[in-house]
C-alpha positions as CSV (number, residue, x, y, z in Angstrom):
1,M,0.0,0.0,0.0
2,G,1.5,3.3,-1.1
3,L,1.1,6.9,-0.1
4,S,-1.6,9.3,-1.4
5,E,-0.5,12.6,-2.8
6,N,-1.3,14.3,0.5
7,E,0.5,11.7,2.6
8,W,3.6,12.4,0.5
9,Y,3.7,16.0,1.8
10,I,3.5,14.8,5.4
11,M,6.2,12.1,4.8
12,Q,8.5,14.8,3.3
13,V,8.2,16.7,6.6
14,L,8.9,13.6,8.7
15,W,11.8,12.6,6.5
16,E,13.3,16.0,7.2
17,K,12.6,16.0,10.9
18,S,11.6,12.9,12.7
19,P,10.1,12.9,15.3
20,S,7.8,15.8,14.7
21,T,4.8,17.0,16.7
22,L,1.4,17.6,15.1
23,R,2.0,21.4,15.5
24,E,5.4,21.1,13.8
25,I,3.9,19.2,10.9
26,C,1.1,21.7,10.5
27,N,3.5,24.6,10.7
28,A,5.8,23.1,8.0
29,L,2.8,22.6,5.7
30,Q,0.9,25.8,6.5
31,R,2.1,27.9,3.6
32,K,2.2,25.1,1.1
33,K,-1.1,23.4,1.8
34,G,-3.1,25.5,4.3
35,W,-4.5,22.4,6.0
36,T,-6.2,22.5,9.3
37,K,-4.9,20.7,12.3
38,H,-7.8,18.3,12.0
39,A,-7.0,17.5,8.4
40,V,-3.3,16.7,9.2
41,S,-4.4,14.6,12.2
42,S,-6.7,12.6,9.9
43,F,-4.0,12.0,7.4
44,L,-1.6,10.9,10.2
45,K,-4.2,8.4,11.5
46,R,-4.5,6.8,8.1
47,M,-0.7,6.8,7.7
48,E,-0.3,5.1,11.1
49,A,-2.9,2.4,10.1
50,K,-0.8,1.8,6.9
51,G,2.4,1.5,9.0
52,A,4.0,4.5,7.4
53,V,4.3,6.4,10.6
54,L,4.8,5.5,14.3
55,V,3.1,7.6,17.0
56,K,4.7,7.8,20.4
57,E,2.4,9.0,23.2
58,G,3.8,11.3,25.8
59,K,3.3,14.8,27.0
60,V,2.9,15.6,23.3
61,K,2.4,13.0,20.6
62,E,5.5,12.5,18.4
63,Y,5.3,11.2,14.9
64,Y,8.1,9.2,13.3
65,A,8.6,8.2,9.7
66,V,8.8,4.4,9.5
67,W,8.9,3.9,5.8
68,N,12.3,4.6,4.2
69,R,12.4,7.6,1.8
70,K,14.7,6.0,-0.8
71,E,12.6,2.9,-0.9
72,M,9.3,4.8,-1.2
73,I,10.7,7.0,-4.0
74,E,11.9,3.9,-5.9
75,Q,8.4,2.3,-5.5
76,E,6.6,5.4,-6.6
77,T,8.9,5.9,-9.6
78,H,8.3,2.3,-10.7
79,S,4.5,2.8,-10.2
80,V,4.5,6.0,-12.3
81,L,6.7,4.3,-15.0
82,E,4.3,1.4,-15.3
83,R,1.0,3.3,-14.9
84,V,1.7,6.4,-16.9
85,Y,4.4,5.4,-19.3
86,S,3.6,1.7,-19.8
87,G,7.2,0.9,-18.8
88,D,8.8,3.2,-21.4
89,L,11.7,4.6,-19.4
90,L,13.0,6.7,-22.4
91,L,9.6,8.4,-22.8
92,M,9.5,9.1,-19.0
93,V,13.0,10.6,-18.9
94,S,12.5,12.6,-22.2
95,N,9.2,14.0,-20.9
96,A,10.7,15.0,-17.6
97,V,13.7,16.7,-19.2
98,K,11.4,18.6,-21.6
99,Q,9.1,19.7,-18.7
100,Q,11.9,20.8,-16.4
101,E,14.6,23.3,-17.5
102,L,18.0,21.7,-16.5
103,T,20.9,23.7,-15.2
104,K,24.3,23.1,-16.8
105,D,25.4,21.0,-13.8
106,E,22.3,18.9,-14.0
107,T,22.8,18.4,-17.8
108,E,26.4,17.3,-17.1
109,E,25.3,14.9,-14.3
110,L,22.7,13.4,-16.7
111,K,25.4,12.9,-19.3
112,R,27.6,11.2,-16.7
113,L,24.8,9.0,-15.7
114,L,24.1,7.9,-19.2
115,D,27.8,7.2,-19.8
116,T,27.9,4.8,-16.9
117,I,25.0,2.8,-18.5
118,E,27.0,2.0,-21.6
């Protein structure tokens, strides 16, 4: 079971700072999402049920990221590759490069990456 789009935002916060309190998560997402405390709490309950986060009770509840960031990104990338691009990696990469203006350093890094594949 993966993460919904909204759950990804919360996981990004927890991957940056774990543990975090509900208030810290809300503050981190306030400008970007404008969610209420109740909405964030609801997402966190679902994420706990999935096993994505761990909640430690204390004076204040603390939320910990359980799922590994690198593994989740790999899973999501594979899912998008299959669902959206029917497994066509070249189409996915070319579309991403066309949509996002690369810096000179990013272009060089992409070239180095391609050279290692040969």
